[in-house]
C-alpha positions as CSV (number, residue, x, y, z in Angstrom):
1,M,13.7,0.3,24.2
2,N,11.0,-2.2,25.6
3,T,10.3,-4.8,23.9
4,M,7.6,-7.9,23.9
5,S,8.7,-11.5,24.7
6,G,10.9,-13.2,21.4
7,S,12.6,-10.2,20.0
8,D,16.8,-10.1,20.0
9,D,19.1,-7.5,20.7
10,S,21.0,-7.4,17.6
11,G,21.3,-3.7,15.4
12,A,19.5,-3.0,12.3
13,P,21.2,-4.4,9.5
14,A,21.8,-1.5,6.8
15,T,20.7,-3.2,3.7
16,L,17.9,-5.5,2.8
17,A,20.8,-7.8,0.9
18,A,22.1,-7.7,4.0
19,A,19.5,-8.6,6.7
20,F,19.3,-11.4,3.9
21,V,22.1,-13.3,4.2
22,R,22.2,-12.7,8.3
23,T,18.2,-14.4,8.8
24,V,19.6,-17.4,6.2
25,A,22.8,-18.0,8.3
26,R,20.5,-17.9,11.6
27,Y,17.6,-19.9,10.6
28,A,18.7,-21.9,7.8
29,H,16.5,-25.0,8.6
30,R,13.6,-22.8,10.2
31,P,10.1,-22.6,8.1
32,A,10.1,-18.9,6.2
33,I,7.7,-18.8,3.7
34,K,3.9,-21.0,3.6
35,P,2.4,-20.8,0.5
36,L,-1.1,-22.1,-0.1
37,G,-1.9,-25.6,-0.2
38,E,1.9,-26.2,-0.3
39,P,4.7,-27.0,2.4
40,A,6.3,-24.3,4.2
41,W,9.4,-23.0,2.8
42,S,12.3,-23.5,4.9
43,Y,14.9,-20.3,5.1
44,Q,17.1,-22.5,3.3
45,D,14.8,-23.0,0.6
46,L,14.0,-19.7,-0.1
47,E,17.9,-19.1,0.0
48,A,18.0,-21.4,-3.2
49,Q,15.2,-19.8,-4.6
50,V,16.7,-16.3,-4.3
51,K,19.9,-17.1,-6.0
52,L,17.9,-18.7,-9.1
53,A,15.7,-15.2,-9.0
54,V,19.2,-13.8,-9.0
55,A,21.0,-15.5,-11.8
56,V,17.4,-15.1,-13.7
57,M,17.5,-11.1,-13.4
58,R,20.9,-10.9,-14.6
59,R,20.4,-13.3,-17.8
60,L,17.9,-10.5,-18.3
61,D,20.9,-8.2,-17.9
62,C,19.4,-6.5,-15.0
63,R,22.3,-4.7,-13.1
64,A,22.4,-2.0,-10.2
65,G,19.9,1.0,-10.9
66,D,17.6,-1.1,-12.8
67,R,13.9,-1.0,-12.2
68,I,12.0,-4.3,-12.2
69,A,7.8,-4.1,-12.0
70,I,5.8,-7.0,-9.4
71,F,2.3,-7.0,-11.4
72,L,1.4,-10.4,-8.8
73,P,-0.7,-10.7,-6.1
74,N,-0.1,-12.1,-2.8
75,R,2.6,-14.9,-3.8
76,P,5.3,-17.0,-2.5
77,Q,7.6,-15.7,-5.5
78,W,7.3,-12.0,-4.2
79,P,10.7,-11.9,-1.4
80,V,12.0,-14.2,-3.7
81,L,11.8,-11.8,-6.0
82,M,12.4,-8.8,-3.8
83,Y,15.7,-10.1,-2.0
84,A,16.7,-11.4,-5.6
85,A,16.6,-7.4,-6.9
86,A,18.4,-5.9,-3.5
87,L,21.3,-8.5,-3.5
88,L,21.9,-7.1,-7.0
89,G,21.0,-2.8,-6.2
90,L,18.2,-3.1,-8.6
91,C,14.6,-0.7,-7.9
92,V,11.2,-2.6,-7.3
93,V,8.6,-1.3,-8.1
94,P,5.3,-3.2,-6.5
95,V,2.4,-2.4,-9.2
96,N,-1.2,-2.9,-7.6
97,T,-3.2,-5.1,-9.0
98,R,-6.7,-3.5,-9.1
99,L,-5.5,-1.1,-12.3
100,R,-6.9,-1.3,-15.0
101,S,-4.6,0.0,-18.2
102,G,-4.9,3.5,-18.3
103,E,-3.9,3.9,-14.4
104,L,-0.8,1.0,-15.5
105,A,0.0,3.1,-18.7
106,H,0.6,5.8,-15.7
107,V,2.5,3.8,-13.6
108,L,4.9,2.2,-16.3
109,R,5.3,5.6,-17.9
110,S,6.8,7.1,-15.0
111,A,8.2,3.7,-13.6
112,T,10.2,2.5,-17.2
113,P,11.0,-1.2,-15.8
114,K,13.6,-2.8,-17.6
115,V,11.3,-6.1,-16.7
116,L,7.5,-6.8,-15.4
117,F,7.2,-10.4,-13.5
118,T,3.5,-11.2,-14.1
119,Q,0.7,-13.7,-14.1
120,A,-2.1,-14.3,-16.3
121,R,-4.4,-13.0,-14.6
122,F,-6.0,-12.6,-10.6
123,L,-10.0,-13.0,-9.8
124,T,-11.6,-10.8,-12.4
125,N,-8.3,-8.7,-13.9
126,D,-6.6,-10.2,-17.0
127,F,-3.3,-9.0,-16.3
128,L,-1.9,-9.7,-20.0
129,L,-4.9,-7.6,-21.3
130,R,-4.3,-5.3,-19.2
131,L,-0.6,-4.8,-19.9
132,D,-1.5,-5.3,-23.9
133,E,-3.8,-2.6,-23.8
134,A,-1.3,-0.3,-21.3
135,T,1.2,-0.4,-24.2
136,G,-0.9,0.0,-27.4
137,V,-0.6,-4.2,-28.4
138,C,-4.6,-3.9,-28.5
139,K,-6.9,-1.1,-27.6
140,P,-10.0,-0.9,-25.0
141,N,-12.5,-2.2,-25.6
142,H,-14.5,0.3,-24.1
143,D,-12.4,2.9,-25.7
144,E,-10.1,3.8,-22.3
145,A,-7.2,5.9,-24.1
146,S,-9.5,8.4,-25.3
147,A,-11.8,8.5,-22.1
148,L,-8.1,9.6,-20.2
149,S,-7.8,12.0,-22.7
150,H,-7.9,14.9,-19.7
151,D,-4.4,14.0,-18.9
152,E,-2.0,12.8,-21.7
153,G,0.2,11.1,-19.7
154,L,-2.5,8.4,-19.1
155,A,-4.2,8.9,-22.6
156,Q,-1.3,7.7,-24.4
157,A,0.5,4.1,-24.9
158,A,3.7,3.3,-22.2
159,P,6.2,2.0,-23.6
160,R,6.5,-2.0,-22.7
161,P,9.1,-3.5,-20.4
162,E,12.1,-4.3,-22.0
163,H,10.9,-8.1,-20.9
164,V,7.6,-9.9,-19.4
165,V,7.8,-12.4,-17.4
166,V,5.5,-14.8,-16.3
167,I,5.5,-16.7,-13.6
168,D,2.7,-19.3,-13.7
169,D,3.8,-20.7,-17.3
170,C,1.1,-19.2,-19.5
171,Q,1.6,-18.7,-23.1
172,H,1.1,-15.7,-24.4
173,A,3.0,-13.3,-26.8
174,G,5.2,-11.0,-25.8
175,T,6.3,-12.8,-22.7
176,I,8.9,-15.1,-21.2
177,R,8.4,-17.6,-19.1
178,Y,9.8,-17.4,-15.6
179,S,10.5,-21.8,-15.3
180,D,12.3,-21.5,-18.6
181,L,14.7,-18.8,-17.5
182,R,15.0,-20.6,-14.4
183,D,15.7,-24.0,-15.6
184,A,18.9,-21.9,-17.5
185,A,19.9,-20.4,-14.9
186,D,23.4,-21.5,-12.9
187,P,22.9,-20.5,-9.5
188,D,26.1,-21.1,-8.1
189,T,26.1,-17.1,-6.8
190,D,27.9,-15.7,-3.6
191,L,24.6,-14.0,-1.7
192,A,27.3,-12.8,1.1
193,A,29.6,-11.1,-1.8
194,L,26.9,-9.6,-3.6
195,A,24.9,-8.4,0.0
196,R,29.1,-6.3,0.6
197,Q,28.4,-4.6,-2.8
198,R,25.5,-3.3,-1.0
199,S,24.9,0.6,0.3
200,P,22.4,2.3,2.7
201,D,21.9,4.5,0.2
202,E,21.2,2.7,-2.5
203,T,17.3,3.2,-3.9
204,L,15.3,-0.2,-3.3
205,W,11.8,0.9,-3.9
206,L,9.3,3.0,-6.1
207,F,5.8,2.5,-4.1
208,F,2.6,4.6,-6.1
209,T,0.9,6.6,-4.0
210,S,-2.6,8.1,-4.3
211,G,-1.5,11.7,-4.1
212,T,-3.1,15.5,-4.5
213,T,-2.9,15.7,-8.3
214,S,-5.2,13.9,-10.7
215,A,-2.7,10.7,-11.4
216,P,-0.7,7.9,-9.0
217,K,2.8,9.7,-7.7
218,G,6.0,7.8,-7.2
219,V,7.7,7.9,-3.9
220,L,11.5,6.7,-3.6
221,L,12.3,4.7,-0.9
222,S,16.2,3.6,0.3
223,N,17.6,0.8,2.0
224,R,17.2,3.1,5.4
225,A,13.7,2.1,5.5
226,L,14.5,-0.8,7.4
227,A,15.8,1.0,10.6
228,G,12.5,2.0,10.0
229,I,10.8,-1.7,9.9
230,W,13.3,-3.0,12.7
231,E,12.1,-0.9,14.9
232,W,8.2,-1.4,15.0
233,T,9.0,-4.9,14.6
234,R,11.4,-5.3,17.9
235,L,8.9,-3.4,19.4
236,A,6.2,-5.8,19.0
237,G,8.6,-8.4,19.6
238,Y,8.9,-10.6,16.4
239,G,10.8,-13.5,16.4
240,P,11.0,-17.2,15.4
241,Q,8.4,-18.8,17.1
242,D,5.7,-16.1,15.9
243,R,4.0,-16.6,12.5
244,V,2.9,-13.9,10.3
245,L,-0.2,-13.8,8.5
246,M,0.3,-11.8,4.9
247,T,-3.2,-11.4,3.9
248,R,-2.2,-7.7,3.5
249,P,-1.5,-6.7,-0.4
250,L,2.4,-6.5,-1.0
251,F,2.3,-3.9,-3.5
252,Y,1.3,-1.7,-0.2
253,V,3.7,-0.6,2.4
254,A,2.1,-1.4,5.3
255,G,1.5,-5.3,3.5
256,H,4.8,-5.3,2.0
257,F,7.2,-3.9,4.9
258,W,4.9,-5.3,8.1
259,C,4.0,-8.6,6.9
260,M,6.4,-9.8,4.7
261,L,9.9,-8.3,4.9
262,G,9.3,-7.5,8.8
263,P,8.7,-11.5,9.9
264,L,11.5,-12.7,7.7
265,L,14.1,-10.0,9.0
266,H,13.3,-12.1,12.6
267,G,13.2,-15.6,11.4
268,S,9.6,-15.8,11.7
269,L,7.2,-17.5,9.2
270,A,5.2,-15.2,7.1
271,V,2.2,-17.6,5.9
272,V,0.7,-16.4,2.4
273,G,-2.9,-14.9,2.3
274,E,-4.6,-14.0,-1.3
275,R,-7.4,-12.2,-0.2
276,F,-7.6,-9.1,2.6
277,D,-10.7,-10.3,4.1
278,A,-12.3,-11.7,7.2
279,Q,-13.2,-15.8,6.0
280,E,-9.9,-15.7,4.8
281,M,-7.5,-14.5,7.8
282,M,-9.9,-16.6,10.2
283,S,-9.0,-19.6,8.1
284,L,-5.6,-19.0,7.7
285,S,-5.2,-17.8,11.5
286,A,-6.8,-21.6,12.7
287,Q,-5.0,-23.5,10.2
288,E,-1.4,-21.9,10.2
289,R,-1.8,-21.4,14.3
290,I,-1.3,-17.3,13.5
291,T,0.7,-14.9,16.4
292,V,0.3,-11.6,14.3
293,L,-2.6,-10.5,13.4
294,S,-3.4,-6.9,11.0
295,G,-5.6,-5.2,9.0
296,N,-8.1,-2.1,9.3
297,P,-10.4,-1.8,12.2
298,L,-13.2,-2.2,10.0
299,M,-11.8,-5.6,8.9
300,L,-11.2,-6.6,12.3
301,K,-14.8,-5.8,13.9
302,T,-15.8,-7.7,10.2
303,L,-13.4,-10.6,11.7
304,V,-14.6,-10.9,15.0
305,C,-18.9,-9.8,14.2
306,D,-19.2,-12.5,12.0
307,P,-21.3,-15.7,12.5
308,A,-18.9,-18.1,11.8
309,F,-16.2,-16.1,14.0
310,D,-14.5,-19.2,15.8
311,P,-12.4,-17.7,18.7
312,A,-10.2,-20.7,19.1
313,A,-9.3,-19.8,15.2
314,T,-7.5,-16.7,17.2
315,A,-6.3,-18.4,20.4
316,H,-2.6,-17.9,19.1
317,V,-2.7,-14.2,18.2
318,R,-0.5,-12.3,20.5
319,V,-0.3,-9.2,18.4
320,G,-3.2,-7.5,16.6
321,Y,-1.8,-4.0,15.1
322,F,-4.6,-1.9,13.0
323,G,-4.4,1.4,11.3
324,G,-5.3,3.3,8.5
325,T,-8.8,5.0,10.2
326,T,-10.6,5.3,13.2
327,V,-12.4,2.8,15.6
328,P,-15.1,3.7,17.9
329,L,-13.9,2.6,21.6
330,D,-16.8,-0.2,21.8
331,D,-15.8,-1.5,18.4
332,L,-12.2,-1.7,19.6
333,K,-13.6,-3.6,22.9
334,R,-15.4,-5.4,21.3
335,I,-12.2,-7.0,18.9
336,T,-9.7,-6.7,22.2
337,Q,-12.9,-8.6,24.0
338,A,-13.3,-11.4,21.2
339,I,-9.3,-12.1,20.7
340,P,-8.2,-12.0,24.6
341,T,-5.0,-12.9,24.0
342,A,-3.6,-10.2,22.0
343,T,-2.1,-7.1,22.6
344,F,-3.4,-4.3,20.3
345,M,-1.7,-1.4,18.6
346,Q,-2.9,1.6,16.7
347,V,-0.5,2.4,14.2
348,Y,0.0,5.7,11.7
349,G,2.1,5.7,9.1
350,T,3.1,6.8,5.2
351,T,4.5,6.1,2.5
352,E,7.3,9.0,2.1
353,L,8.0,8.6,5.9
354,G,8.9,4.8,4.9
355,G,5.8,3.4,6.6
356,F,5.1,3.9,9.8
357,A,5.6,6.7,11.9
358,L,3.7,6.2,14.9
359,S,2.9,4.1,17.1
360,T,1.4,3.1,20.6
361,R,2.8,0.9,23.1
362,P,2.8,-2.7,23.9
363,G,0.6,-2.3,27.0
364,D,-0.9,1.2,26.3
365,S,-4.2,0.5,27.7
366,V,-7.0,0.0,25.1
367,E,-8.3,3.9,25.4
368,I,-5.0,4.8,24.3
369,V,-4.5,2.4,21.8
370,W,-8.4,3.4,20.5
371,E,-7.4,7.0,20.7
372,T,-4.2,7.8,19.7
373,C,-2.0,6.4,17.1
374,G,1.3,6.3,20.4
375,V,4.4,8.2,19.8
376,P,7.2,8.9,17.1
377,L,9.4,5.6,15.9
378,N,13.0,7.2,16.6
379,A,14.0,6.7,12.7
380,L,12.6,10.0,12.0
381,E,11.8,13.5,12.6
382,I,8.3,14.8,13.1
383,K,6.8,18.2,13.7
384,L,3.4,19.5,13.2
385,V,2.9,22.9,11.6
386,D,0.5,25.5,10.5
387,A,-0.8,24.0,6.6
388,Q,-1.1,27.5,5.9
389,T,1.8,29.4,6.7
390,G,3.7,26.6,7.6
391,E,5.1,27.7,10.9
392,A,5.3,25.5,13.9
393,T,2.2,25.0,15.8
394,A,1.7,25.7,19.5
395,P,1.6,22.0,21.8
396,G,-1.7,21.1,22.1
397,Q,-2.6,22.9,19.1
398,V,-4.6,20.5,15.7
399,G,-1.4,21.0,13.4
400,M,-0.6,19.4,10.1
401,L,2.1,16.8,10.4
402,I,5.0,17.2,7.9
403,G,8.2,14.6,8.7
404,R,12.0,14.2,7.1
405,S,12.6,10.2,7.2
406,P,16.7,9.1,5.8
407,A,14.0,6.6,3.9
408,F,13.1,9.3,1.5
409,V,14.9,9.6,-2.1
410,D,12.6,11.7,-4.0
411,Y,9.3,11.8,-6.1
412,L,8.6,10.1,-9.3
413,A,6.4,11.3,-11.7
414,V,5.3,15.1,-10.4
415,S,5.6,18.2,-11.6
416,A,8.2,20.7,-10.2
417,Q,5.4,22.7,-8.8
418,E,3.9,19.7,-7.4
419,R,7.1,18.9,-5.1
420,A,7.1,22.3,-4.2
421,Q,3.9,21.8,-2.9
422,L,5.4,18.7,-1.2
423,I,8.1,19.1,0.4
424,T,9.5,21.9,2.2
425,Q,12.8,23.8,0.7
426,D,14.9,22.2,3.8
427,G,13.2,18.7,3.2
428,W,10.8,18.6,5.2
429,V,7.3,16.4,3.4
430,R,4.0,18.0,4.0
431,T,2.0,14.4,4.7
432,G,-1.2,16.8,4.4
433,D,-2.6,14.5,8.4
434,L,-3.8,17.0,10.6
435,L,-3.0,15.4,14.1
436,R,-2.5,16.8,17.5
437,Q,0.1,15.7,20.6
438,R,-1.8,15.5,24.0
439,P,0.3,16.6,26.4
440,D,1.7,13.1,27.9
441,G,3.9,12.7,24.0
442,R,1.3,11.2,21.6
443,Y,-0.3,12.0,18.7
444,L,-3.8,12.0,18.3
445,F,-4.9,11.6,14.0
446,V,-7.8,14.4,13.6
447,G,-8.4,14.4,10.2
448,R,-7.1,14.9,6.4
449,A,-6.0,18.2,4.8
450,K,-5.8,16.9,1.1
451,D,-8.6,15.3,-0.3
452,L,-8.0,11.5,0.5
453,I,-10.6,9.1,0.3
454,K,-9.7,5.9,2.6
455,V,-12.1,2.8,1.5
456,G,-11.2,0.2,3.5
457,G,-7.6,1.2,3.7
458,E,-6.5,1.9,0.6
459,N,-6.0,5.7,-0.3
460,A,-7.8,6.7,-3.6
461,T,-8.3,11.3,-3.9
462,A,-11.0,12.8,-5.3
463,G,-9.0,15.0,-8.0
464,E,-8.4,11.7,-9.8
465,I,-11.4,10.3,-9.6
466,E,-13.4,13.8,-10.7
467,S,-11.3,14.1,-13.8
468,H,-12.2,10.3,-14.9
469,L,-15.6,11.8,-14.3
470,Q,-15.3,14.6,-16.0
471,S,-13.8,13.1,-19.5
472,H,-17.2,11.1,-19.7
473,P,-18.8,13.2,-22.8
474,G,-21.9,14.0,-20.7
475,V,-20.2,14.9,-17.7
476,Q,-20.3,19.1,-17.4
477,L,-18.9,19.3,-13.8
478,A,-18.5,16.7,-11.1
479,A,-17.3,16.7,-7.3
480,V,-16.2,13.9,-5.6
481,I,-16.1,13.6,-1.4
482,P,-16.0,11.2,0.7
483,F,-19.1,9.8,2.7
484,P,-19.8,7.1,5.6
485,D,-19.5,3.2,4.8
486,A,-21.0,0.7,7.4
487,Q,-18.1,-1.8,5.8
488,R,-14.5,0.2,4.1
489,G,-15.4,3.1,6.3
490,E,-15.6,5.5,3.9
491,V,-16.2,5.3,0.1
492,P,-16.2,7.8,-2.7
493,L,-19.6,10.3,-3.3
494,A,-19.9,11.8,-6.8
495,F,-22.1,14.6,-7.2
496,I,-22.4,14.9,-10.9
497,E,-23.9,18.1,-13.1
498,C,-24.5,16.4,-17.2
499,K,-24.3,18.3,-20.4
500,P,-27.7,19.7,-21.5
501,G,-29.6,16.7,-23.2
502,A,-27.5,14.6,-21.3
503,L,-29.7,13.7,-18.6
504,E,-29.3,9.8,-18.8
505,T,-25.8,10.2,-18.4
506,I,-26.3,9.4,-14.6
507,N,-27.4,5.5,-14.8
508,D,-24.4,5.2,-17.2
509,L,-21.5,6.3,-15.2
510,P,-21.6,3.4,-12.6
511,R,-20.6,0.3,-16.0
512,W,-18.5,3.5,-17.3
513,C,-16.3,4.0,-13.9
514,R,-16.3,0.0,-13.7
515,E,-14.1,0.1,-16.7
516,R,-11.9,2.3,-16.2
517,M,-10.5,2.9,-12.6
518,A,-9.7,0.3,-9.6
519,P,-12.5,-1.2,-8.3
520,F,-12.2,1.3,-4.5
521,K,-12.0,4.4,-6.9
522,V,-15.5,3.8,-8.2
523,P,-18.1,5.6,-6.0
524,R,-20.5,3.8,-4.7
525,H,-23.4,6.8,-5.3
526,F,-24.0,9.1,-8.0
527,V,-25.9,12.0,-7.0
528,P,-27.2,14.4,-9.5
529,M,-27.0,18.5,-9.6
530,D,-27.9,21.5,-11.2
531,A,-26.2,24.2,-12.4
532,A,-27.6,26.5,-10.1
533,D,-27.3,24.1,-7.2
534,W,-23.9,24.0,-6.6
535,P,-22.6,25.7,-3.0
536,M,-20.1,27.8,-4.3
537,T,-17.1,29.9,-1.9
538,A,-16.3,33.2,-2.4
539,S,-13.3,32.5,-4.8
540,G,-16.0,30.5,-6.8
541,K,-14.8,27.7,-5.6
542,I,-16.9,24.1,-5.0
543,A,-17.5,23.9,-1.1
544,K,-17.4,20.6,0.0
545,H,-17.7,21.1,3.5
546,L,-21.3,21.9,2.2
547,L,-21.5,19.1,-0.1
548,I,-21.5,17.0,2.8
549,A,-24.6,17.8,4.1
550,L,-26.2,17.9,0.7
551,A,-25.6,14.5,0.8
552,N,-26.9,13.2,3.9
553,E,-29.8,15.0,2.4
554,R,-29.7,13.4,-0.9
555,I,-28.7,9.8,0.5
556,G,-29.0,9.5,4.3
557,S,-26.0,8.8,6.6
């Protein structure tokens, strides 16, 4: 494989535990993690923190196969807890920091983690209050449990993890301070011996991702996901000289794998950023001389179009990569002209396929990077099929992408019926995404067969939002579609038919939704509908493709 400068030629490690031991041995005195406003940690410093975390988890009686949840914003504790879990054979459950109590209850009930690591709050979200509401310690003041009665799994209180550990030393009933556990821990641990006990097939991650039902589904991945991480980071030339910006949320695969674990596999420095926004990206790029920058196209466009953008801030960037939504050629040209030192790459992937599945290559023209998401990585199998029949499509035709990744273990929190819809009998995962292969072997992303709305890089399903809306006592019927948005790419738009005598409901819905849904799921527009106005198919379903035209009439494009 051709790689950019800076990568090495050794093979991918079989397990994350083995990867950590190897990297520490090679790069002990090089910088590994740069927390905000603090000196950088060396790989030797990181090893010391991981040893303490291993001891903490042992004090909590964590054993191989147990699950631990991490409900934290981007913090240096993320890789510490992740590596400790990998060494002990635990499964890590990353939790979206934007979840509200009903959504958190679903995650906790499905995952049943033994330990939850969290902090008091971040931005506007009070994590410990959300946890208490989700587990029935206190009742939400907006009666969320009642509002979510459309789904019994969300309506009931979730079982509380056996241990709730706070990392920021706050005092809260029913929690343990991490510092107390750490100070009492014995860090005398042979990490290499622990690593030798681990297997590539051990389940290491449980990511929750929006699915085709009203509740998020869990995706279990094994250590074998490392093959894809290693392959792409080698392609991009990650090496000890790199300083990778870690502003993407670490509870998602993109941030977790390529912003956090990717650089740490190669002796690079991972620079912690709290917010995935243009201002922080520019500030940290300047301060930390960032060499690898990632974001969705809208974020990169916002960055370079900001009146305060300083080209000197990104003068050290050599690689920029993006995915999650298409980008107009003019926008990509503007981005590449604003950051002329960078080679840009477009990627495509899904959690089920272990993250990145397709990627353009270094040296591809701007037009190829704009138009295509590249060619498949070697770590998985993919093919295009007819979405209805499952038969392979002819060359050049649009088809639904299905794939098989050695990293994929199974789905969690889905019914047997949905599992049959998601996975073929011979083990191929149906992504629901429509692509077309060009004669040169590169793939073009065409659209989504499944009802998915990508809001600034985060996935929301129309079905989940509709279920929430229809649980409102004044809503008769709701239909949600994606609607173009200059800042986020697309946002949810909701058509609402109110129950007789409840016309005022439409005015109350924005506030009501904000109390019950993560912010990116809240519709940005609400369009009132009369019962006779719904466009329907011959089978009695709402014709959503006709709603798009109606939305343009009512809202404007």
